Each structure stands twice: as C-alpha cells, then as structure tokens.
C-alpha positions as CSV (number, residue, x, y, z in Angstrom):
1,M,-31.1,-33.2,-206.8
2,K,-31.8,-34.1,-203.2
3,L,-35.3,-34.8,-201.9
4,E,-36.6,-33.9,-198.5
5,I,-37.9,-37.1,-197.0
6,P,-39.9,-36.6,-193.8
7,Q,-38.0,-37.6,-190.6
8,K,-40.4,-40.5,-189.8
9,A,-40.1,-42.1,-193.3
10,N,-36.3,-41.6,-193.2
11,Q,-36.3,-43.3,-189.8
12,I,-37.7,-46.4,-191.4
13,I,-35.3,-46.3,-194.4
14,Q,-32.3,-45.8,-192.0
15,T,-33.5,-48.6,-189.8
16,L,-33.5,-51.0,-192.7
17,E,-30.1,-49.8,-193.9
18,Q,-28.6,-50.2,-190.5
19,N,-29.8,-53.8,-190.6
20,G,-28.0,-54.4,-193.9
21,Y,-30.9,-54.0,-196.3
22,E,-31.6,-51.6,-199.2
23,A,-34.5,-49.2,-198.7
24,Y,-36.0,-46.4,-200.8
25,A,-39.0,-44.1,-200.9
26,V,-40.9,-45.0,-204.0
27,G,-43.8,-44.2,-206.3
28,G,-46.2,-41.2,-205.9
29,C,-44.3,-39.6,-203.0
30,V,-41.2,-39.4,-205.1
31,R,-43.1,-38.1,-208.1
32,N,-44.7,-35.4,-206.1
33,A,-41.5,-34.4,-204.4
34,V,-39.8,-34.1,-207.9
35,L,-42.8,-31.9,-209.0
36,G,-42.4,-29.8,-205.9
37,L,-45.8,-30.8,-204.6
38,P,-46.8,-32.2,-201.1
39,A,-46.5,-35.9,-200.7
40,H,-49.1,-37.3,-198.4
41,D,-48.2,-41.0,-198.3
42,W,-44.5,-42.0,-198.2
43,D,-44.3,-45.6,-199.3
44,I,-41.0,-47.5,-198.9
45,C,-39.7,-50.5,-200.8
46,T,-36.9,-52.8,-199.7
47,N,-35.1,-56.0,-200.5
48,A,-35.9,-57.3,-197.0
49,K,-38.3,-60.2,-197.2
50,P,-41.6,-60.1,-195.2
51,E,-40.3,-62.3,-192.3
52,Q,-37.1,-60.1,-192.1
53,L,-39.3,-57.0,-192.0
54,K,-41.2,-58.4,-189.0
55,Q,-37.9,-59.0,-187.3
56,V,-36.4,-55.6,-188.1
57,F,-39.5,-53.8,-186.9
58,G,-40.2,-56.0,-183.9
59,D,-40.1,-53.1,-181.5
60,Y,-42.6,-51.0,-183.6
61,T,-46.3,-51.2,-183.9
62,T,-47.0,-53.1,-187.1
63,H,-50.0,-54.5,-189.1
64,D,-49.3,-57.4,-191.4
65,F,-52.7,-57.8,-193.2
66,G,-50.8,-57.2,-196.5
67,L,-47.8,-59.4,-195.6
68,K,-48.6,-62.2,-198.1
69,H,-48.1,-59.6,-200.9
70,G,-44.9,-58.3,-199.1
71,T,-46.4,-55.2,-197.4
72,L,-45.9,-54.5,-193.7
73,V,-47.5,-51.4,-192.2
74,V,-45.1,-49.8,-189.7
75,S,-46.2,-47.1,-187.4
76,V,-43.8,-44.4,-186.2
77,D,-45.3,-42.3,-183.4
78,G,-48.8,-43.2,-184.6
79,E,-48.1,-42.4,-188.3
80,P,-48.4,-45.5,-190.6
81,F,-46.0,-46.2,-193.5
82,E,-46.3,-49.1,-196.0
83,V,-43.0,-51.0,-196.3
84,T,-43.0,-53.5,-199.2
85,T,-40.6,-56.1,-200.4
86,Y,-39.3,-55.8,-204.0
87,R,-41.6,-58.1,-206.0
88,I,-42.6,-59.5,-209.4
89,D,-46.3,-59.9,-210.0
90,G,-47.7,-63.1,-211.5
91,D,-50.5,-63.3,-214.0
92,Y,-53.6,-61.1,-213.6
93,A,-56.8,-63.0,-214.1
94,D,-59.3,-60.2,-213.3
95,N,-57.8,-57.1,-214.8
96,R,-57.1,-55.9,-211.3
97,H,-55.1,-58.1,-209.0
98,P,-52.1,-60.5,-209.5
99,E,-52.8,-64.1,-208.7
100,S,-49.4,-64.4,-207.1
101,V,-46.3,-62.4,-206.3
102,T,-42.6,-63.5,-206.2
103,F,-40.2,-61.6,-204.0
104,T,-36.9,-60.5,-205.5
105,D,-33.7,-58.7,-204.7
106,D,-33.9,-56.7,-207.9
107,L,-35.2,-53.2,-207.5
108,T,-35.4,-52.6,-211.3
109,A,-37.6,-55.7,-211.6
110,D,-39.9,-54.3,-209.0
111,L,-40.1,-50.9,-210.7
112,S,-40.8,-52.6,-214.1
113,R,-44.2,-53.8,-212.9
114,R,-45.5,-50.3,-212.0
115,D,-48.0,-48.4,-214.1
116,F,-46.3,-45.2,-215.3
117,T,-42.7,-44.1,-215.5
118,V,-43.4,-41.1,-213.3
119,N,-44.4,-43.6,-210.5
120,A,-41.4,-45.9,-211.2
121,I,-38.8,-43.8,-209.4
122,A,-37.1,-44.8,-206.1
123,Y,-35.0,-42.5,-203.9
124,S,-32.9,-42.7,-200.8
125,D,-30.5,-40.1,-199.3
126,R,-27.8,-42.7,-199.2
127,R,-28.1,-44.1,-202.8
128,G,-29.9,-41.2,-204.6
129,F,-32.3,-41.9,-207.5
130,V,-33.0,-45.2,-209.1
131,D,-34.9,-44.3,-212.3
132,P,-34.4,-47.1,-214.9
133,F,-37.4,-46.0,-217.1
134,G,-36.8,-42.2,-217.4
135,G,-39.6,-41.1,-215.1
136,A,-37.7,-38.0,-214.0
137,Q,-37.2,-36.9,-217.5
138,D,-40.9,-37.6,-218.3
139,I,-41.9,-35.4,-215.3
140,K,-39.6,-32.6,-216.7
141,S,-41.2,-33.1,-220.2
142,N,-44.7,-33.1,-218.7
143,L,-45.3,-36.6,-220.2
144,L,-47.3,-39.5,-218.9
145,R,-46.0,-42.8,-220.3
146,C,-46.5,-46.4,-219.3
147,V,-43.7,-48.5,-218.1
148,G,-43.1,-51.0,-220.9
149,D,-46.0,-52.2,-223.1
150,P,-49.1,-50.1,-222.4
151,D,-51.5,-52.9,-223.4
152,R,-49.9,-55.2,-220.9
153,R,-50.0,-52.6,-218.1
154,F,-53.8,-51.9,-218.7
155,N,-54.7,-55.6,-219.0
156,E,-53.0,-56.2,-215.7
157,D,-54.9,-53.6,-214.0
158,A,-57.7,-51.8,-215.9
159,L,-58.1,-49.2,-213.2
160,R,-54.8,-47.8,-214.5
161,I,-56.7,-46.4,-217.5
162,L,-58.7,-44.0,-215.3
163,R,-55.7,-43.4,-213.0
164,G,-53.8,-42.2,-216.1
165,L,-56.6,-39.8,-216.9
166,R,-56.5,-38.5,-213.3
167,F,-52.8,-37.9,-213.5
168,A,-53.2,-36.1,-216.8
169,S,-55.9,-33.9,-215.4
170,V,-54.4,-33.2,-212.0
171,Y,-50.8,-32.7,-213.0
172,G,-51.4,-31.4,-216.5
173,F,-49.4,-34.2,-218.1
174,T,-49.7,-34.9,-221.8
175,V,-50.4,-38.6,-222.5
176,E,-47.7,-40.1,-224.7
177,P,-49.2,-41.2,-228.0
178,Q,-48.7,-45.0,-227.6
179,T,-50.1,-44.9,-224.1
180,A,-53.0,-42.8,-225.3
181,R,-53.8,-45.2,-228.1
182,S,-53.8,-48.1,-225.6
183,I,-56.1,-46.2,-223.2
184,H,-58.6,-45.8,-226.0
185,Q,-58.3,-49.4,-227.2
186,N,-58.6,-50.9,-223.8
187,A,-61.3,-48.7,-222.3
188,A,-63.8,-51.5,-222.3
189,L,-61.8,-53.3,-219.6
190,L,-63.2,-50.8,-217.1
191,Q,-66.4,-52.8,-217.1
192,N,-64.5,-55.3,-215.0
193,I,-63.7,-52.8,-212.3
194,A,-65.7,-52.2,-209.1
195,Q,-67.8,-49.1,-209.3
196,E,-66.4,-47.6,-206.1
197,R,-62.9,-47.6,-207.6
198,I,-64.1,-46.0,-210.8
199,R,-65.9,-43.4,-208.7
200,E,-62.7,-42.4,-206.9
201,E,-60.5,-42.1,-210.0
202,L,-63.2,-40.4,-212.0
203,T,-63.8,-37.8,-209.2
204,G,-60.1,-37.2,-209.0
205,M,-59.9,-36.6,-212.8
206,L,-62.9,-34.2,-212.6
207,C,-61.2,-32.2,-209.9
208,G,-58.0,-31.7,-211.9
209,K,-56.8,-28.4,-213.4
210,N,-56.5,-30.0,-216.9
211,V,-60.0,-31.6,-216.8
212,L,-61.3,-29.8,-219.9
213,K,-58.6,-31.1,-222.2
214,T,-58.3,-34.5,-220.6
215,A,-62.0,-35.3,-220.5
216,D,-62.6,-34.1,-224.1
217,E,-59.6,-36.1,-225.5
218,F,-60.7,-39.3,-223.6
219,R,-64.5,-38.8,-223.6
220,D,-64.9,-42.4,-225.0
221,V,-63.2,-43.7,-221.9
222,I,-65.3,-41.7,-219.5
223,A,-68.4,-42.9,-221.4
224,V,-67.5,-46.5,-220.4
225,A,-68.0,-45.5,-216.8
226,I,-71.0,-43.1,-217.6
227,P,-72.5,-44.3,-220.9
228,E,-75.3,-41.8,-220.5
229,L,-72.9,-39.0,-221.5
230,T,-72.6,-40.4,-225.0
231,E,-75.9,-38.7,-226.0
232,T,-74.4,-35.3,-225.3
233,F,-71.3,-35.8,-227.6
234,D,-71.5,-33.3,-230.5
235,F,-75.2,-32.6,-229.8
236,P,-75.8,-29.1,-231.2
237,Q,-77.6,-26.5,-229.0
238,R,-78.4,-24.1,-231.9
239,N,-79.6,-21.1,-229.9
240,K,-78.2,-17.7,-229.1
241,H,-77.5,-18.6,-225.5
242,H,-74.9,-21.1,-226.4
243,Q,-71.6,-21.3,-228.3
244,Y,-70.7,-25.0,-227.7
245,D,-72.4,-28.3,-228.3
246,V,-73.9,-29.9,-225.1
247,W,-70.8,-32.0,-224.3
248,R,-68.3,-29.1,-224.6
249,H,-70.7,-26.8,-222.7
250,I,-70.7,-29.4,-219.9
251,L,-66.9,-29.5,-219.9
252,H,-66.4,-25.8,-219.9
253,S,-68.8,-25.5,-217.0
254,V,-66.9,-28.2,-215.1
255,A,-63.7,-26.3,-215.6
256,A,-65.3,-23.0,-214.5
257,I,-66.4,-24.1,-211.0
258,D,-64.4,-24.7,-207.8
259,S,-62.4,-27.9,-207.7
260,E,-64.7,-29.7,-205.3
261,P,-66.2,-33.2,-206.0
262,L,-69.8,-32.2,-205.5
263,L,-69.6,-29.1,-207.7
264,R,-67.6,-30.8,-210.5
265,M,-69.9,-33.8,-210.6
266,T,-73.0,-31.5,-210.6
267,M,-71.7,-29.7,-213.6
268,L,-70.8,-32.9,-215.4
269,L,-74.4,-34.1,-215.1
270,H,-76.4,-30.8,-215.0
271,D,-77.3,-30.8,-218.7
272,L,-77.3,-34.6,-219.3
273,G,-81.0,-34.6,-220.2
274,K,-80.8,-31.9,-223.0
275,P,-80.7,-34.3,-225.9
276,R,-83.8,-36.1,-224.7
277,A,-85.6,-32.8,-224.0
278,C,-84.7,-31.2,-227.3
279,T,-87.3,-29.6,-229.6
280,T,-86.6,-27.5,-232.7
281,D,-88.8,-24.5,-233.6
282,E,-89.8,-23.3,-237.0
283,K,-86.6,-21.1,-237.2
284,G,-84.3,-24.1,-236.5
285,A,-83.5,-23.1,-232.9
286,N,-83.3,-25.8,-230.3
287,H,-85.1,-25.6,-227.0
288,F,-84.6,-27.9,-223.9
289,K,-87.7,-27.4,-221.8
290,G,-87.8,-29.7,-218.8
291,H,-84.2,-30.9,-219.2
292,Q,-83.5,-30.2,-215.5
293,Q,-85.8,-33.0,-214.4
294,I,-84.6,-35.4,-217.0
295,S,-81.0,-34.6,-216.1
296,A,-81.7,-35.2,-212.4
297,D,-83.4,-38.5,-213.1
298,L,-80.4,-39.7,-215.2
299,A,-78.0,-38.3,-212.6
300,E,-79.7,-40.3,-209.8
301,V,-79.1,-43.6,-211.7
302,I,-75.5,-42.7,-212.4
303,L,-74.6,-41.5,-208.9
304,K,-76.2,-44.5,-207.2
305,R,-74.5,-46.9,-209.7
306,L,-71.2,-45.3,-208.8
307,R,-72.0,-45.8,-205.1
308,F,-71.9,-42.1,-204.0
309,P,-73.1,-41.5,-200.5
310,N,-76.8,-40.6,-200.2
311,V,-76.1,-37.1,-198.9
312,F,-73.9,-36.4,-201.9
313,V,-76.5,-37.8,-204.3
314,Q,-79.3,-35.7,-202.8
315,S,-77.3,-32.5,-202.8
316,C,-76.2,-33.0,-206.4
317,L,-79.7,-33.8,-207.6
318,Q,-81.1,-30.7,-205.9
319,L,-78.5,-28.5,-207.5
320,I,-79.2,-30.0,-210.9
321,L,-83.0,-29.5,-210.5
322,Y,-82.5,-25.8,-209.6
323,H,-79.5,-24.9,-211.7
324,D,-81.6,-23.1,-214.4
325,V,-83.9,-21.1,-212.1
326,R,-84.3,-17.6,-213.4
327,F,-83.8,-15.2,-210.5
328,D,-85.7,-11.9,-210.8
329,G,-84.0,-10.2,-207.9
330,S,-87.1,-10.2,-205.6
331,E,-86.9,-11.0,-202.0
332,K,-90.0,-13.2,-202.2
333,Q,-88.5,-15.5,-204.9
334,V,-85.2,-15.8,-203.0
335,K,-87.0,-16.9,-199.8
336,H,-89.0,-19.5,-201.7
337,V,-85.8,-21.0,-203.2
338,L,-84.1,-20.8,-199.8
339,Q,-87.0,-22.7,-198.3
340,A,-86.4,-25.5,-200.9
341,L,-82.6,-25.6,-200.7
342,G,-81.4,-24.2,-197.4
343,E,-78.5,-21.7,-196.9
344,E,-75.6,-24.0,-197.8
345,Q,-77.1,-25.3,-201.0
346,M,-78.2,-21.8,-202.0
347,R,-74.6,-20.6,-201.8
348,L,-73.6,-23.6,-204.0
349,L,-76.4,-22.9,-206.4
350,F,-74.9,-19.4,-207.1
351,K,-71.6,-21.0,-207.9
352,V,-73.3,-23.5,-210.2
353,Q,-75.2,-20.8,-212.1
354,R,-72.0,-18.7,-212.6
355,A,-70.2,-21.7,-214.0
356,D,-73.1,-22.5,-216.3
357,L,-73.1,-18.9,-217.6
358,A,-69.3,-18.9,-218.1
359,A,-69.8,-21.9,-220.5
360,Q,-72.6,-20.2,-222.5
361,S,-72.3,-17.6,-225.2
362,D,-71.8,-13.9,-224.6
363,Y,-75.5,-13.2,-225.3
364,R,-76.8,-11.2,-222.4
365,R,-74.2,-12.8,-220.1
366,E,-73.6,-9.6,-218.1
367,Q,-77.3,-9.2,-217.6
368,K,-77.7,-12.8,-216.5
369,L,-74.7,-12.5,-214.1
370,A,-76.2,-9.3,-212.7
371,A,-79.4,-11.3,-211.9
372,V,-77.4,-13.9,-210.0
373,D,-75.5,-11.2,-208.1
374,A,-78.8,-9.5,-207.2
375,A,-80.2,-12.8,-205.9
376,E,-77.1,-13.4,-203.9
377,R,-77.4,-9.9,-202.3
378,Q,-81.0,-10.6,-201.5
379,T,-80.1,-13.9,-199.9
380,E,-77.5,-12.3,-197.7
381,K,-80.0,-9.7,-196.7
382,V,-82.6,-12.3,-195.8
383,L,-80.1,-14.3,-193.8
384,Q,-78.7,-11.3,-192.0
385,Q,-82.1,-10.0,-191.1
386,R,-83.1,-13.5,-190.0
387,Q,-86.2,-13.3,-192.2
388,C,-88.5,-16.3,-192.1
389,F,-88.1,-18.9,-194.9
390,S,-88.5,-22.2,-193.1
391,L,-91.0,-23.9,-190.8
392,K,-88.4,-23.8,-188.0
393,Q,-88.4,-20.0,-188.1
394,L,-92.2,-19.7,-188.1
395,A,-93.5,-18.0,-184.9
396,V,-96.1,-20.8,-184.4
397,N,-95.8,-24.6,-184.4
398,G,-98.0,-27.7,-184.7
399,A,-98.9,-27.7,-181.0
400,D,-100.2,-24.1,-181.3
401,L,-102.5,-25.1,-184.2
402,I,-103.8,-28.3,-182.6
403,A,-104.7,-26.2,-179.5
404,L,-106.9,-24.1,-181.9
405,G,-108.7,-27.2,-183.1
406,I,-106.8,-28.2,-186.2
407,P,-106.8,-32.0,-186.4
408,E,-103.4,-33.7,-185.9
409,G,-101.7,-35.0,-189.0
410,R,-101.7,-33.6,-192.5
411,A,-104.0,-30.8,-191.7
412,V,-101.5,-29.3,-189.3
413,G,-98.7,-29.6,-191.9
414,A,-100.8,-28.0,-194.6
415,A,-101.8,-25.1,-192.3
416,L,-98.3,-24.5,-191.3
417,Q,-97.1,-24.5,-194.9
418,A,-99.9,-22.0,-195.8
419,L,-98.8,-19.7,-193.0
420,L,-95.2,-19.9,-194.1
421,T,-96.1,-19.1,-197.7
422,A,-98.0,-16.1,-196.5
423,V,-95.1,-14.9,-194.4
424,M,-92.6,-15.4,-197.2
425,N,-94.9,-13.5,-199.6
426,N,-95.1,-10.6,-197.1
427,E,-98.9,-11.1,-196.7
428,L,-98.5,-11.8,-192.9
429,P,-95.9,-10.7,-190.3
430,N,-94.1,-13.6,-188.6
431,E,-95.8,-12.9,-185.3
432,K,-97.6,-15.4,-183.3
433,T,-100.7,-13.3,-182.6
434,A,-101.2,-12.5,-186.3
435,L,-100.6,-16.1,-187.4
436,L,-103.0,-17.5,-184.9
437,A,-105.6,-14.9,-185.9
438,K,-105.3,-16.0,-189.5
439,V,-105.8,-19.6,-188.5
440,K,-108.9,-18.7,-186.5
441,Q,-110.3,-16.7,-189.4
442,D,-109.8,-19.7,-191.8
443,I,-111.5,-22.1,-189.3
444,L,-114.5,-19.8,-188.9
C-alpha cells in the first residue's frame, strides 16, 4: 500500500533524506490516510537531532519554541509542519507532560511511547511502513488498543483517556478489552487535567458518529468530567412520552442531531435537571415540571467550568430553556419566541426539538413533529414577510416617544415593549402614525 503524502510534507522528508537522515510521516496523518480520510496535519519524525534540524532547514522559515523537546516547526510556502526528533520520554509527574526527553536513533523506541497502536505507524515513500505494534491491522480490525501497558500509557498522560473515547466515537473503533478496563480504572486521573483540554476532547467525542455506544459504555468516565450527569444514569421517566431512562434519552437525542458542538452539547445537557424536578402522580407516572430552568442552571455551571466561550454558553442555555416549548402553530406565538431567540437560534431550536422527539416514545410523535413543522413554516412566513418581532423593526423608536413627553429611561423602554407586544399580537399595525396615536391615548 502506498500513501499519498502532500507535496510540501514530502519536500521536508526528502530534504532530510538528501542530507543523510531518516524521515517519516507519523501519527494521526498516517492513521487517517490508511482509513482513507483527510489528514489535516502532517507530522514528521526523524533521527536528525534538534541542532541538525536547524542546520538542514537553515534556508526555511522555522520556529523553535518546541526545540527542547525535539520539535522544529518548518514552514513550506507558509504552511507549517512539525518535525520532531525520535525521542524517549522520561517520567511523568503530572499525568500530562514528561519531565525530560532523551533523543534516540531508534524509531521503534519513539513509536513505543505513543498512545494507541493506530497512532504508532510511520511511513515514507522510500522506506514504506514502520508498524512495530500492529496499528495497521488494528485499523483493519476496527480496534483501538494502547501501545504496551494501558495503565502506564494513561498514567503518563491522563488526557489519553478522553482521546481514546474520541477516537472510538469519531472513527467507530471498538476499544480493546484490556484498554477499556484501564480506561474505567484510571478515569479519576482526569481530575488532574486542565478543563480546556477536557472540553476539546469531550466535544470531539460528542460529535462522533459512534457517540451513543461510546458515551453509554464509558459514562462513568464522562461523569468524571461532568459529575452532574450521574443523576441521570438509569433514572426512570415512567410516562407515555418516553421509552428510555433520562440518560439514554439524552444519548439518543445527542445522536439524532447534527454533528455540531453547540447542538450536541445542548442535547447532552438539555434534560440534566429532570431528576431534581421529578414528581410522581397517584398513578405512578413521573412528571418533570420546571426541568428546563434547572437544566439550564446546571448547564451554566458546567459550561463555564469547562471554559466554553461566553457566546457558546449563552446560546446553549437559551436552547435548553426553550427546548420544550409547545408550539401551537400560531403566528403570534412564533413571533414571541422569535423575539426571545432571534432568527438563527430559532432555526437551531427546531433541530433541537426534532432530536428530542426522535429520542422519545412513539406516542403522538407524528402529531408533535407536525406542530414543529407548522411552527417552522410560520417562522419562514414571518421572516419572508418581514413582520415585526423585534424593537429594531418597530416603526417608532425611543426618540419618538421622548418627543411625545415620555420620560427618558425605563419608561421609554416599557412603552416600546408594550407597543411591540401589541404589534406582535396583531392589535396594532406596525405604522408610525398608529403607534404614536396609541402612545398619546395612553398618556391622556
């Protein structure tokens, strides 16, 4: 099998070989190429030592901020490539970074320190594959397996635990039993990892095609990062609208929505408050009144703890708060929700609601979906006709009301909101003359 290495990456490999050194593409780029998937970053390893790298690429633009660990960033026509000397890692004191590295001429020794066999494959056009741990066969077998002792690999770098879940979810790998046991046993090590790194791996896992199976199998691991999820595990819903417990309903809704971080995270957290909101009626049915607000409150703590950007947090919380709104198909209701959410969020809300319904029971599902479809049609109509649902669209503004004698400040805002509500309820036309006449009438 021959891999297609991009011309610029091959130029770096050939430059090293022409200077008497070994050089290979290595890691995730080789894995993806074997899988037939795009490889975004082509990393290169070599037996050239850091000072030799500087000499070989003296005529290139380079950045050496990783040189003490053997990595030189080489730019070819503005595109950066990491070129790293074969190395052996020293002891890991923080479950994340080696305290020291030792450079070596042994490629197999370098590959032996890597996380998973599928990432421990090197390739060059001249020398072919170097695959001492059977990574290519594991790719063929759809298997994720640690290089060597899994406990050692995860104690060296605990983030590998979540990275393994991301690989399983994104590529559909089955985690090899010994590796899976070690992931469960060492999950607590994630408490030593920075929240930003956890966020990135967790988000990647959520956006994978195999998220339902992976997240359910390793829910105890995910709960180390988001302990609030534990309350949903095996929590019964016991009503005709649902066929799964809260946790599995959440997972099915995650898998049912577009593979976008905001939408997947919204579904993961949308029903988080159900256990705390639960009441049971005299017939034994569970009800979850007010779970939207509880879920949003819990989600805010989680999202901020994971250092998500504020815009992401606010969008997610808004979708959680509105995910259970019951649309009646009326234009008036649609305009009120549009006022609260805006056009972009409204479109996302319809996706959230369809995913939520896909994860419920069949009970009245078609009727519920029809209501969402009707609301979406009404929304498109409102937008196409440029009907008024925001203060910006109102035919009068604050200056107009002040000119009529409304005191500046809160009174102006309240009056504008009252006018907007009347327009959205079709009680007044959105015309300046009619709106000002209404204000004059109220003043008098």
